N, C-alpha and C positions, 0 to 999 in steps of 0.2 A: 648268288646268281643262279646256279642251277638247282640249289634246293628248291629256291621260290618259284621256277617255272617248270618244275615236275609235278606239282599235283594240281597245277593248272592243265596240263598238257592230258593226263589219266582223265582229268575231269571233262576236257573235251570229246575224248575219245570215246569217252561212256556215252556223254552225250549225241554223238552222230551215230554211235552202234542203236542206242536204246529210241533217239527220236530223229533219225535219218533216215524217214523212208524212201529217201530219193537216192540212197547210197546203197552199195554192194551190202556191206556190213548190215545197216539199219533195215534193209528189205529180208536178208534170212533171219534177223533176230525176229524180224514181226512174223514172218512164216513159222518158225520154231514155237515162237510164243503163241500161235492160233493153232497150232496141233496142241502144244502142250492144256491150254485150255479147254478142247474138243476131250480130250483124252481124261483130265483131271473130271468133266463132267458126267463122261460115260462110268466114268471108278463110281462116283457118287451114285446113279441111277442104278448099277449093279448092286452097291451095297444097301439101297431099301428092297434088294429079293430078299427075301428071307430064307428060301433055300440057297442061292447062293453064298447069302452071308454067312450062314452055318457052315457052308464048306470050304470058301475062301474068305471066311473075316479077315483072318490074320493077316494073309498079303494082302486084303484089299486096304488094310489100317495101314501098312507099312506106305503103301503107294500112296494112300491121300495125304499121309506126311510128308513126303518127300515131294509133291508137288507145292502143298503149302510153304515148304521150307521156299522150293523154288520163287514162287511168287512173293516170299516173304523179301528174298534178296534183291529181286527186279523192283518192289516197290520201295526198300531202301534205297538203289540205285537210281530212282527216278528221282527222288527227290535230293541224292546228292548232285547229279549231272540236271538237275534244273535250273535255269537261272533267275527263277524267283518261285525257291520252293512252293513256300503258301500258297501260290495261284494255284499250284497243281495239287495240293494236297486238296483244295477245297472246291478242284474243279468236279464235272462230272465223273469224268474219267479216273481223277484223284479217290473220289469218295467210291468208286465201285472198286477198283485196285485193292481198297482198305477191307471195306466190305467182306470183299471174295475169300481173304484171308484169318481174317477175326473168327468165323464160328469154330473153325478147326482149335485153336486156343480155349474158345466159351464151351466147347465140346469136353474140356478137359474139369469142368466144373459144373458142365448144367447136359442133362441127359437131352440128348437129339436135338441140338445146337447144332452139330457138325452136319443135319441135312440141308441146314438153310446156305451152303456151300454151293447150292446149283445155281445160286447168284452169280458166281462167276461166268457162266451162260451168259449174261450181258456183256460182258467182256470182249464177246464175239463183235461188238458191234466194231471193235478195230479195225475189222474186216475192210471195212468203206475206205480205211486211211491205206491201207497197202496195197490194193485192189484198184486204187483211185476212181473211186466211185464216187467223184465229188459232185458229176452231174445228177447223180439219183437223190445226191442231197439238196440238190436245187429244185428237183420236181417236188419230192416232198415239203420243201419250204412254198412251192408254188399252191399245192394239196391243202399245206395249214392255213395258207393266205384264203383259199376259197371256203373253208371250214369257217373262218373267222368272218368274211364277209357275209353267210348264209346264215351263221348264228341265230341270227331273231329270226329268220323262216323255220328253220329248224327247233324253235324253241316255242311257237305255236303250234308247229307239226304236233311236236311231243306232246304239248298239253291237251291239243284235241283229240289224241291218241290213246290219254290218260282218260279223259272225260268219257270216250266212247268204249272204253273198256268197262268201266264201271258203271253205265248204265246197260251195256251187254250183260253184264255179270249180273245185275240186279233183275234184269228180264228171266235169266236160264235158275238163277237161284227161286224166283214166281213160278215160274213154268213148271221145272222139275221137280224140286223142293230137295229134303233131304232123304228123303226112300231112295233116291237115283243117283246119290253121292253129292247131291250140291250141299251142303250142309249150314254151309253161312255165305254171305255175301262176298268176305274176301277170298273163299274158297271157289266161289261162281269167277269172281273177277280173274284169279288165277287161271282158271280154264279159258276165259276170252283172251287172257295176253298167251296164252300157249295156242291156241286155233285161231287168233288174229295171224301170230308171225310164222303161220302155218309149221310148227313145231311137232305138234300132236302127240303128245306123250301116251296119251290112252290111260292115263291112271283115272279121269274123269271121263265119262262120254254119256250123250243125252239117249235119253228110254223113250220120250214121247214123240208123235208125230211130229208137234208144232218145234219142242225141242231141237229135233233134228232138222226141223226146217230151217230156224235161226241159226244153228249150228253151219248149215250149207251157206248161207248166207254170209256167214262172218268169214268161211273159208273162203269163198269168192273174191271176198272184201279185202281181205290179206293178200291175195297176191297185187291188187291194183295199191295198196298202201305200200307194199314195201318197195315200189319203183318211185314215190314220190321222195325220199331223201336223195336219192341216187339223181333225179332230176335235177334238185335243187342244187348242189354240190355241182353238177354238170353244169348249170346255166352260169354259175358265178366266175366256175374254171375257163370257159369260153367268153365272159366276161374280159375278163384279167387278161387271157389271151390275147385279143382284140386290141385292149388299151397297151399292151406293151408290143404291138405289130403298129400300133399307131403312133408309139412314142419313136419307134425307129427309123418310120419313113419320113418324119419330119428331119431336113436337112438345111443347112446353108445353102444357098444358091452361088454366095460367095466365094467360100472357105471350106466349103463342104463338109462342114461339122457336123453330125448326128448325135442321134439321142436328146433330142430336145424334148423339151415337155411339151402334151399338146397345146395347153393353153399359152405358149410362150411366143412373145410376138416380136421378139430379137433375140439373136445369136448370140449364145452365153460367150461365144470364141472372139468374136470380131464387134460384133454389135449390130450387124446389119439387121434391117426390118426384114422380117421371113415373109 
């Protein structure tokens, strides 16, 4: 009986340490893991600098493999302790955990593959779990819902913007011509996009008076266009917030049950007419 329960006890302890974010051991493990991820990403970044790699290449290589072995042990431990190993393996974090260790092994046979280890930085998303930032995830869900609700308006806006850049690019191609850098309509459309978005690289610029006048109009127009998507999404977020407030406001006068739908006519708890 002791031999049967011993592996279970070990597995449960490993589970508490790795997955128990509310336990002291789990919190300590998560903090150490986050620091290890940060340091490993920093090492990969240093290794991409030729001067540093030339002087400390051997040391960086050893440290890199230290973190790879560490993360490999962690990955195996997660599979071992998980109640449903396959569910973890094919989950978002499971795939990221695997991808964070594969480049080191691929680097043994493929040149430059170890640079893909920068994907380890995605593992820093675990900070939401460590710092209990679930409410930020909820806000992110609200933002995604607002973007989904406004996708039709944004699609129409982007389509209109695309047509506008094609028209403006074609006009500038006719006005300026190849002698002023507008060698083709696609290159002129590129100028229109850069100017309309107020990026302004300056690699192409109009030289004629008419071209400069058009460029001025496009630049001023760009400031107004930037605000349009923001206004669309903000309006949808306000609409969602108002709907949520309406749902919370509807309460049953008999049992005080809350969170009824706006269109509900009877209480879901006691059946009283609202």
